[in-house]
Backbone as a chain_set.jsonl record, in Angstrom:
{"seq": "MLSSSSQDIFVRQMNVVTLRALVIYDHFPFRDRVHKVLRQMGIDRVTFVHDVTAAIIYIKKSLQRKAPFDLVFLDWAMPGSNGFDLIDYIRSLRPYDRTPVIMHSADSSTRSVADAVRRGVSVYLLKPIAPAMLADRLVSVLDRVGVGHVFYIPPDS", "coords": {"N": [[-191.956, -21.542, 78.181], [-193.585, -22.338, 80.964], [-192.857, -21.166, 84.346], [-192.577, -22.262, 87.419], [-193.43, -22.145, 90.817], [-192.583, -22.573, 94.478], [-194.976, -23.641, 95.243], [-198.015, -25.421, 94.401], [-199.423, -24.644, 91.316], [-202.378, -23.423, 89.898], [-204.067, -22.406, 86.955], [-207.037, -21.316, 86.024], [-209.863, -21.384, 83.862], [-213.22, -20.277, 82.526], [-215.746, -22.372, 83.524], [-214.729, -24.274, 85.627], [-214.743, -23.879, 88.53], [-217.356, -24.467, 89.148], [-217.87, -26.835, 88.927], [-219.022, -30.037, 90.012], [-217.858, -32.745, 91.785], [-218.011, -36.172, 92.446], [-216.679, -38.417, 94.508], [-215.651, -41.589, 94.982], [-214.212, -43.551, 97.261], [-212.882, -46.102, 99.264], [-210.447, -46.062, 100.281], [-208.733, -43.908, 102.487], [-206.301, -42.249, 102.379], [-205.812, -42.028, 99.338], [-208.228, -40.718, 98.937], [-207.847, -38.425, 100.075], [-205.696, -37.514, 98.475], [-206.703, -36.998, 96.101], [-208.633, -35.076, 96.808], [-207.121, -32.992, 97.366], [-205.838, -32.349, 95.064], [-208.227, -31.609, 93.45], [-209.049, -29.493, 94.916], [-206.826, -27.836, 94.601], [-207.187, -27.18, 92.026], [-209.276, -25.634, 91.943], [-211.726, -26.586, 92.241], [-214.076, -27.049, 94.428], [-216.487, -28.051, 95.092], [-217.165, -30.91, 96.189], [-218.206, -34.192, 96.792], [-217.872, -36.843, 98.896], [-217.907, -40.333, 99.142], [-217.87, -43.684, 100.569], [-218.393, -46.223, 99.425], [-220.232, -48.292, 97.089], [-222.907, -48.378, 97.546], [-223.644, -46.036, 98.78], [-222.685, -44.269, 96.998], [-224.74, -44.691, 94.963], [-226.995, -43.847, 96.158], [-226.437, -40.981, 96.395], [-226.29, -40.327, 93.816], [-228.664, -40.671, 92.866], [-230.058, -38.784, 94.47], [-228.891, -36.495, 93.293], [-229.816, -36.486, 90.842], [-232.554, -36.176, 91.471], [-232.625, -33.516, 92.472], [-231.751, -32.219, 90.332], [-229.294, -31.5, 89.754], [-226.674, -32.944, 88.783], [-223.609, -34.641, 89.214], [-220.718, -33.415, 87.835], [-218.339, -34.785, 87.314], [-216.78, -37.912, 88.053], [-214.965, -39.719, 90.324], [-213.809, -43.081, 90.91], [-212.838, -46.131, 92.643], [-211.675, -49.248, 91.622], [-211.926, -51.483, 93.175], [-214.254, -51.988, 95.863], [-215.874, -52.172, 98.961], [-218.514, -54.488, 99.022], [-219.048, -54.312, 96.643], [-218.001, -53.632, 93.06], [-216.178, -51.215, 91.034], [-216.901, -51.824, 88.32], [-219.447, -52.49, 88.479], [-220.716, -50.111, 89.357], [-220.126, -48.48, 87.487], [-221.548, -49.52, 85.067], [-223.985, -48.842, 86.111], [-224.227, -46.01, 86.28], [-223.696, -45.254, 83.66], [-226.216, -45.989, 82.607], [-227.876, -44.017, 83.001], [-229.345, -40.835, 82.542], [-228.171, -37.63, 82.91], [-225.88, -39.017, 83.244], [-224.7, -40.69, 81.331], [-222.821, -39.59, 79.865], [-220.987, -38.382, 81.626], [-217.821, -37.565, 82.658], [-215.699, -40.292, 83.808], [-213.541, -41.266, 86.108], [-211.458, -44.07, 86.654], [-209.677, -45.748, 89.414], [-207.287, -48.172, 89.507], [-205.396, -51.092, 90.788], [-205.042, -53.223, 88.997], [-203.658, -54.1, 86.091], [-204.204, -55.537, 83.721], [-204.708, -56.217, 80.484], [-207.214, -57.21, 79.756], [-208.822, -56.176, 81.69], [-208.504, -53.337, 81.582], [-209.476, -52.967, 78.935], [-212.088, -53.786, 79.268], [-213.047, -51.856, 81.196], [-212.809, -49.457, 79.423], [-214.623, -50.123, 77.531], [-216.997, -50.174, 79.171], [-217.413, -47.335, 79.423], [-215.749, -46.021, 80.974], [-213.757, -43.081, 81.329], [-211.027, -42.471, 81.932], [-208.477, -44.626, 82.97], [-206.694, -45.213, 85.449], [-203.758, -46.435, 87.035], [-202.643, -47.823, 90.059], [-199.721, -47.437, 92.042], [-200.416, -43.672, 91.977], [-199.021, -40.493, 91.219], [-199.65, -37.195, 92.432], [-199.284, -35.206, 90.382], [-199.424, -36.579, 88.049], [-202.155, -37.398, 88.235], [-203.35, -34.955, 88.246], [-202.681, -34.185, 85.587], [-204.071, -36.203, 84.148], [-206.61, -35.368, 84.738], [-206.863, -32.786, 83.79], [-206.643, -33.344, 81.115], [-209.2, -34.756, 80.807], [-211.09, -32.821, 81.502], [-210.636, -30.923, 79.522], [-211.437, -32.173, 77.216], [-214.133, -32.317, 77.592], [-214.986, -29.825, 77.247], [-214.708, -27.933, 79.382], [-212.927, -25.852, 79.552], [-209.697, -24.3, 79.514], [-207.333, -25.791, 81.67], [-204.641, -25.563, 83.504], [-201.745, -27.143, 84.754], [-199.092, -26.659, 86.928], [-196.482, -28.19, 87.977], [-195.089, -28.48, 91.492], [-191.665, -26.992, 92.394], [-189.146, -29.298, 92.601]], "CA": [[-192.089, -22.468, 79.078], [-194.07, -21.616, 82.129], [-192.147, -21.364, 85.365], [-193.189, -22.68, 88.713], [-193.046, -21.823, 92.35], [-192.513, -23.48, 95.341], [-196.223, -24.155, 95.445], [-198.715, -25.919, 93.126], [-200.309, -23.399, 90.735], [-203.377, -23.889, 88.789], [-204.767, -21.33, 86.263], [-208.321, -21.927, 85.718], [-210.915, -20.315, 83.087], [-214.542, -20.697, 82.349], [-216.504, -22.748, 84.85], [-214.037, -25.123, 86.56], [-215.016, -23.533, 89.885], [-218.766, -24.609, 89.244], [-217.918, -28.296, 88.806], [-219.468, -30.838, 90.976], [-217.219, -34.16, 91.841], [-218.433, -37.232, 93.479], [-215.388, -39.244, 94.888], [-215.913, -42.835, 95.672], [-213.164, -44.406, 97.525], [-212.762, -46.532, 100.759], [-209.054, -45.725, 100.785], [-208.66, -42.397, 102.903], [-204.94, -41.606, 101.774], [-206.092, -41.736, 98.024], [-209.4, -39.806, 98.761], [-207.34, -37.148, 100.472], [-204.796, -36.933, 97.388], [-207.789, -36.556, 94.985], [-209.31, -34.049, 97.253], [-206.033, -31.971, 97.269], [-205.667, -31.992, 93.523], [-209.381, -31.094, 93.062], [-209.124, -28.11, 95.55], [-205.912, -27.003, 93.972], [-207.695, -26.741, 90.723], [-210.477, -24.591, 92.249], [-213.003, -27.687, 92.411], [-214.468, -27.365, 95.88], [-217.806, -28.841, 95.187], [-216.912, -32.513, 96.089], [-218.895, -35.169, 97.724], [-217.022, -38.039, 99.241], [-218.542, -41.468, 99.736], [-216.841, -44.852, 100.677], [-218.905, -47.498, 98.765], [-221.137, -48.23, 95.893], [-224.279, -48.054, 97.967], [-223.589, -44.725, 99.124], [-222.723, -43.533, 95.664], [-225.971, -44.709, 94.289], [-227.874, -42.893, 96.945], [-226.061, -39.623, 96.134], [-226.434, -39.91, 92.409], [-230.26, -40.664, 92.711], [-230.36, -37.526, 95.126], [-228.425, -35.367, 92.512], [-231.04, -36.452, 89.842], [-233.804, -35.622, 92.052], [-232.288, -32.022, 92.753], [-231.598, -31.85, 88.844], [-227.951, -30.949, 89.885], [-225.975, -34.165, 88.562], [-222.265, -34.535, 89.415], [-219.9, -33.357, 86.566], [-217.048, -35.63, 87.292], [-216.977, -39.157, 89.007], [-213.804, -40.672, 90.616], [-214.045, -44.304, 91.647], [-211.825, -47.136, 92.79], [-212.178, -50.551, 91.021], [-212.344, -52.527, 94.323], [-214.696, -51.338, 96.876], [-216.624, -52.989, 99.855], [-219.794, -54.74, 98.567], [-219.358, -54.213, 94.973], [-216.865, -53.039, 92.413], [-216.415, -49.901, 90.265], [-217.568, -51.913, 87.066], [-220.87, -52.384, 88.775], [-221.277, -48.848, 89.576], [-220.07, -47.602, 85.945], [-222.7, -49.847, 84.565], [-225.35, -48.099, 86.817], [-223.979, -44.475, 85.83], [-224.008, -45.147, 82.314], [-227.432, -46.31, 82.185], [-228.823, -42.723, 83.467], [-229.103, -39.531, 81.833], [-227.131, -37.272, 82.038], [-224.397, -39.725, 83.548], [-224.134, -41.534, 80.144], [-221.701, -38.811, 79.201], [-220.245, -37.741, 82.572], [-216.421, -38.25, 82.907], [-215.603, -41.063, 84.973], [-211.815, -41.635, 86.103], [-211.22, -45.207, 87.66], [-208.377, -46.054, 89.865], [-207.155, -49.487, 89.847], [-204.209, -51.805, 90.763], [-205.303, -54.167, 87.951], [-203.031, -53.467, 84.898], [-204.2, -56.532, 82.633], [-205.281, -55.674, 79.253], [-208.541, -57.412, 79.862], [-209.486, -55.096, 82.752], [-208.491, -51.95, 80.934], [-210.478, -52.945, 77.948], [-213.441, -53.705, 79.89], [-213.463, -50.575, 81.637], [-213.053, -48.565, 78.279], [-215.977, -50.545, 76.953], [-218.123, -49.866, 79.822], [-217.514, -46.128, 79.55], [-214.513, -45.196, 81.787], [-213.003, -42.08, 80.592], [-209.538, -42.532, 82.143], [-208.185, -45.802, 83.779], [-205.35, -44.899, 86.185], [-202.963, -47.633, 87.597], [-202.01, -47.456, 91.271], [-199.919, -46.031, 92.604], [-200.16, -42.528, 91.018], [-198.483, -39.3, 91.649], [-200.56, -36.179, 92.249], [-199.045, -34.558, 89.082], [-200.081, -37.517, 87.111], [-203.453, -37.392, 88.379], [-203.716, -33.736, 87.916], [-202.408, -34.287, 84.107], [-205.466, -36.842, 83.298], [-207.788, -34.554, 84.953], [-206.796, -31.613, 82.953], [-207.187, -33.798, 79.769], [-210.669, -35.054, 80.71], [-211.75, -31.539, 81.515], [-210.376, -30.151, 78.442], [-212.075, -32.96, 76.115], [-215.484, -32.118, 77.784], [-214.984, -28.337, 76.934], [-214.654, -26.968, 80.564], [-211.861, -24.914, 79.344], [-208.159, -24.616, 79.676], [-206.835, -25.846, 83.121], [-202.938, -25.796, 83.266], [-201.182, -27.552, 86.03], [-197.655, -26.261, 86.811], [-196.076, -28.852, 89.107], [-194.127, -27.592, 92.464], [-190.226, -27.437, 92.223], [-188.5, -30.48, 93.489]], "C": [[-192.555, -21.577, 80.393], [-193.068, -21.982, 83.497], [-192.998, -21.651, 86.698], [-192.588, -22.205, 89.971], [-192.891, -22.944, 93.156], [-193.85, -24.199, 95.673], [-196.993, -24.708, 94.072], [-199.454, -24.709, 92.675], [-201.176, -23.916, 89.731], [-203.916, -22.559, 88.324], [-205.939, -21.743, 85.688], [-209.28, -20.868, 84.805], [-212.071, -21.242, 82.952], [-215.202, -21.427, 83.649], [-215.941, -23.856, 85.61], [-214.732, -25.023, 87.964], [-216.407, -24.076, 90.069], [-218.892, -26.228, 89.198], [-218.261, -29.122, 90.026], [-218.856, -32.191, 90.896], [-217.872, -34.942, 92.748], [-216.911, -38.251, 93.265], [-215.713, -40.283, 95.56], [-214.829, -43.693, 95.78], [-213.066, -44.86, 99.008], [-211.25, -46.343, 101.189], [-208.796, -44.32, 101.015], [-207.498, -41.842, 102.38], [-205.21, -41.214, 100.178], [-207.178, -40.581, 97.891], [-208.664, -38.494, 99.12], [-206.263, -36.52, 99.171], [-205.785, -36.407, 96.312], [-208.465, -35.371, 95.467], [-208.349, -32.784, 97.068], [-205.846, -31.471, 95.996], [-206.895, -31.369, 93.124], [-209.291, -29.584, 93.631], [-208.13, -27.321, 95.011], [-206.31, -26.464, 92.737], [-208.906, -25.941, 90.748], [-211.802, -25.476, 92.183], [-213.304, -27.878, 93.844], [-215.742, -28.014, 96.089], [-217.734, -30.269, 95.111], [-217.598, -33.029, 97.275], [-217.967, -36.62, 97.793], [-217.887, -39.195, 99.704], [-217.418, -42.759, 99.738], [-217.181, -46.147, 99.953], [-219.894, -47.153, 97.594], [-222.5, -47.87, 96.457], [-224.493, -46.693, 98.183], [-223.516, -43.797, 97.855], [-223.982, -43.547, 94.754], [-227.053, -43.9, 94.757], [-227.581, -41.256, 96.466], [-226.537, -39.239, 94.802], [-227.808, -39.874, 92.191], [-230.566, -39.163, 93.221], [-230.035, -36.267, 94.09], [-229.226, -35.23, 91.377], [-232.195, -35.752, 90.24], [-233.694, -33.939, 92.138], [-232.134, -31.428, 91.173], [-230.346, -30.933, 88.944], [-226.894, -32.341, 89.799], [-224.464, -33.637, 88.734], [-221.716, -34.431, 87.913], [-218.625, -34.208, 86.34], [-217.213, -36.564, 88.363], [-215.562, -39.704, 89.05], [-214.13, -42.054, 91.353], [-212.902, -45.285, 91.584], [-212.652, -48.358, 92.273], [-212.784, -51.527, 92.21], [-212.977, -51.673, 95.488], [-215.556, -52.294, 97.764], [-217.877, -53.082, 99.214], [-220.092, -54.83, 97.274], [-217.913, -53.853, 94.412], [-217.167, -51.789, 91.596], [-217.056, -50.173, 88.959], [-219.066, -51.878, 87.386], [-221.474, -50.961, 88.831], [-221.158, -48.02, 88.221], [-221.138, -48.204, 85.071], [-223.949, -49.16, 84.859], [-225.146, -46.73, 86.379], [-224.244, -44.386, 84.577], [-225.423, -45.354, 81.897], [-228.428, -45.086, 82.62], [-228.368, -41.704, 82.571], [-228.968, -38.476, 82.752], [-225.803, -38.016, 82.295], [-224.099, -40.591, 82.458], [-223.098, -40.864, 79.723], [-220.872, -38.125, 80.42], [-218.826, -38.44, 82.598], [-216.284, -38.9, 84.037], [-214.08, -41.486, 84.965], [-211.806, -42.75, 87.111], [-209.84, -45.512, 87.901], [-208.273, -47.584, 90.293], [-205.64, -50.208, 90.062], [-204.084, -52.913, 89.668], [-204.703, -53.692, 86.627], [-203.458, -54.416, 83.632], [-204.938, -55.828, 81.492], [-206.855, -56.003, 79.217], [-209.438, -56.494, 80.696], [-209.579, -53.809, 82.216], [-209.439, -51.956, 79.729], [-211.817, -52.94, 78.261], [-213.713, -52.522, 80.554], [-213.579, -49.498, 80.576], [-214.463, -48.886, 77.725], [-217.347, -50.13, 77.721], [-218.259, -48.225, 80.059], [-216.661, -45.287, 80.395], [-213.915, -44.339, 80.892], [-211.373, -42.131, 80.619], [-209.514, -43.617, 83.261], [-206.701, -45.455, 84.308], [-204.953, -46.131, 87.03], [-202.47, -46.97, 89.05], [-200.49, -47.981, 91.284], [-199.847, -44.784, 91.438], [-199.99, -41.292, 91.663], [-199.508, -38.148, 91.354], [-200.342, -35.409, 90.936], [-199.694, -35.267, 87.943], [-201.743, -37.458, 87.046], [-204.046, -36.146, 88.006], [-203.666, -33.56, 86.241], [-203.731, -34.806, 83.635], [-206.638, -35.995, 83.465], [-207.936, -33.403, 84.05], [-207.237, -31.991, 81.619], [-208.588, -34.105, 79.603], [-211.399, -33.713, 80.664], [-211.767, -30.806, 80.135], [-211.251, -30.871, 77.173], [-213.644, -32.709, 76.352], [-215.838, -30.63, 77.875], [-215.251, -27.661, 78.087], [-213.785, -25.785, 80.298], [-210.622, -25.188, 79.395], [-207.879, -24.673, 81.073], [-205.415, -26.242, 82.913], [-202.474, -26.214, 84.851], [-199.711, -27.227, 85.875], [-197.114, -26.952, 88.285], [-195.021, -28.177, 90.095], [-192.618, -28.098, 91.952], [-189.987, -28.43, 93.021], [-187.632, -30.061, 94.59]], "O": [[-192.09, -20.5, 80.764], [-192.578, -23.109, 83.573], [-194.114, -21.149, 86.832], [-191.398, -21.92, 90.106], [-193.013, -24.098, 92.745], [-193.839, -25.249, 96.315], [-196.622, -24.458, 92.925], [-200.001, -23.907, 93.432], [-200.827, -24.704, 88.853], [-204.198, -21.676, 89.134], [-205.859, -22.585, 84.793], [-209.367, -19.674, 85.09], [-212.093, -22.459, 83.135], [-215.076, -20.9, 84.754], [-216.755, -24.45, 86.318], [-215.237, -26.022, 88.477], [-216.728, -24.178, 91.253], [-219.965, -26.784, 89.427], [-217.709, -28.809, 91.08], [-219.257, -32.892, 89.967], [-218.295, -34.46, 93.798], [-216.33, -38.633, 92.25], [-216.084, -40.129, 96.724], [-214.425, -44.431, 94.881], [-213.167, -44.021, 99.903], [-210.913, -46.474, 102.366], [-208.642, -43.535, 100.079], [-207.699, -40.763, 101.823], [-204.819, -40.112, 99.793], [-207.134, -39.703, 97.03], [-208.901, -37.5, 98.434], [-206.086, -35.319, 98.966], [-205.536, -35.357, 95.72], [-208.906, -34.599, 94.616], [-208.781, -31.703, 96.668], [-205.699, -30.265, 95.798], [-206.706, -30.441, 92.337], [-209.443, -28.61, 92.894], [-208.38, -26.123, 94.879], [-205.859, -25.386, 92.351], [-209.499, -25.604, 89.723], [-212.89, -24.912, 92.068], [-212.804, -28.831, 94.442], [-216.046, -28.489, 97.183], [-218.165, -30.869, 94.126], [-217.621, -32.543, 98.406], [-217.517, -37.254, 96.839], [-218.603, -38.992, 100.684], [-216.381, -42.797, 99.076], [-216.357, -47.058, 99.877], [-220.255, -46.028, 97.249], [-223.2, -47.074, 95.831], [-225.532, -46.178, 97.77], [-224.175, -42.766, 97.725], [-224.251, -42.648, 93.958], [-227.884, -43.353, 94.033], [-228.499, -40.47, 96.227], [-227.066, -38.156, 94.555], [-228.232, -39.082, 91.349], [-231.225, -38.398, 92.518], [-230.732, -35.254, 94.041], [-229.418, -34.125, 90.869], [-232.765, -34.897, 89.561], [-234.658, -33.22, 91.871], [-232.402, -30.254, 90.916], [-230.283, -29.84, 88.381], [-226.361, -32.701, 90.849], [-224.124, -32.484, 88.47], [-222.111, -35.134, 86.983], [-218.015, -34.253, 85.272], [-217.686, -36.227, 89.449], [-214.999, -40.099, 88.029], [-214.741, -42.001, 92.421], [-212.11, -45.298, 90.642], [-213.866, -48.521, 92.397], [-213.84, -52.158, 92.163], [-212.33, -50.77, 96.02], [-215.961, -53.297, 97.176], [-218.435, -52.057, 98.825], [-221.123, -55.298, 96.791], [-216.894, -53.788, 95.1], [-218.322, -51.372, 91.499], [-217.662, -49.282, 88.364], [-219.852, -51.297, 86.637], [-222.597, -50.71, 88.394], [-221.912, -47.097, 87.911], [-221.683, -47.422, 84.292], [-224.824, -48.929, 84.024], [-226.215, -46.227, 86.032], [-225.01, -43.494, 84.213], [-225.786, -44.876, 80.822], [-229.65, -45.226, 82.571], [-227.293, -41.674, 81.973], [-229.902, -38.459, 83.553], [-224.771, -37.722, 81.69], [-223.133, -41.33, 82.649], [-222.28, -41.548, 79.108], [-220.055, -37.268, 80.084], [-218.689, -39.663, 82.566], [-216.594, -38.427, 85.131], [-213.511, -41.961, 83.983], [-212.091, -42.516, 88.286], [-208.964, -45.57, 87.039], [-208.952, -48.126, 91.165], [-204.727, -49.741, 89.38], [-202.992, -53.458, 89.507], [-205.341, -52.812, 86.051], [-203.055, -54.057, 82.526], [-205.722, -54.904, 81.707], [-207.661, -55.209, 78.734], [-210.581, -56.153, 80.39], [-210.618, -53.159, 82.336], [-210.158, -50.975, 79.542], [-212.644, -52.24, 77.678], [-214.877, -52.148, 80.41], [-214.416, -48.617, 80.775], [-215.309, -48.02, 77.506], [-218.425, -49.846, 77.2], [-219.139, -47.821, 80.819], [-216.804, -44.072, 80.525], [-213.56, -44.723, 79.777], [-210.623, -41.913, 79.667], [-210.264, -43.612, 84.238], [-205.711, -45.453, 83.577], [-205.806, -46.76, 87.656], [-202.008, -45.834, 89.15], [-200.148, -48.902, 90.541], [-199.359, -44.895, 90.314], [-200.722, -40.982, 92.603], [-200.124, -38.083, 90.29], [-201.364, -34.963, 90.415], [-200.361, -34.721, 87.065], [-202.419, -37.472, 86.018], [-205.159, -36.146, 87.482], [-204.514, -32.879, 85.666], [-204.462, -34.145, 82.897], [-207.515, -35.859, 82.611], [-209.033, -33.083, 83.595], [-208.011, -31.29, 80.966], [-209.198, -33.848, 78.565], [-212.27, -33.53, 79.814], [-212.748, -30.199, 79.706], [-211.685, -30.174, 76.256], [-214.408, -32.874, 75.4], [-216.834, -30.238, 78.484], [-216.043, -26.726, 77.975], [-214.018, -24.738, 80.903], [-210.314, -26.377, 79.324], [-208.143, -23.678, 81.748], [-205.098, -27.188, 82.193], [-202.838, -25.647, 85.882], [-199.127, -27.482, 84.822], [-197.259, -26.448, 89.398], [-194.172, -27.411, 89.638], [-192.356, -29.14, 91.351], [-190.548, -28.511, 94.113], [-187.102, -30.904, 95.314]]}, "num_chains": 1, "name": "protein.A"}
C-alpha cells in the first residue's frame, strides 16, 4: 500500500508532461478544479475556453499547427451549444476521432449517458465530482491510451 503525505502526490512516467489538454467549461470553479488536477499530474500544457465556438477555433488552429490536443474536457451544457454538438465535430476530424474526451454533466439519465458513449465520449462524469474521482478517471483514460502509468495518491484527510 502506498502511503500519502499531507499534499497530493503524483508519480508520472513516459510522456505525461508533454500532453496537451483542451478544457472547455463556462463554469470557472470546475475549470479551476480540472486545472489543479492536471497541474498536479504534471500536465501543464492546458488551453482553456468557455464555449463551443472558441473550442472549434482552437481545434482548427491545433490542426493547422499539426499539434492536436491529446485530451479534451468538456461540459455538456455550454452557452450557444452543447457538448454533444462539439463531440460530433471532434469525432469527425482526424486525429481527434481517437482523442480521449471527458464529458461532465448533471444529467444522469440512461439516455444521455448512452448517447454520450455512442457519440464517442471516453468518460462521462456526473456533477458534482470530487478532485480525487476526477483524477482517478483521468488516470484510467491515460492508461488506456498508452500514456504510461500515472498514480494518484490522495491527500490525508
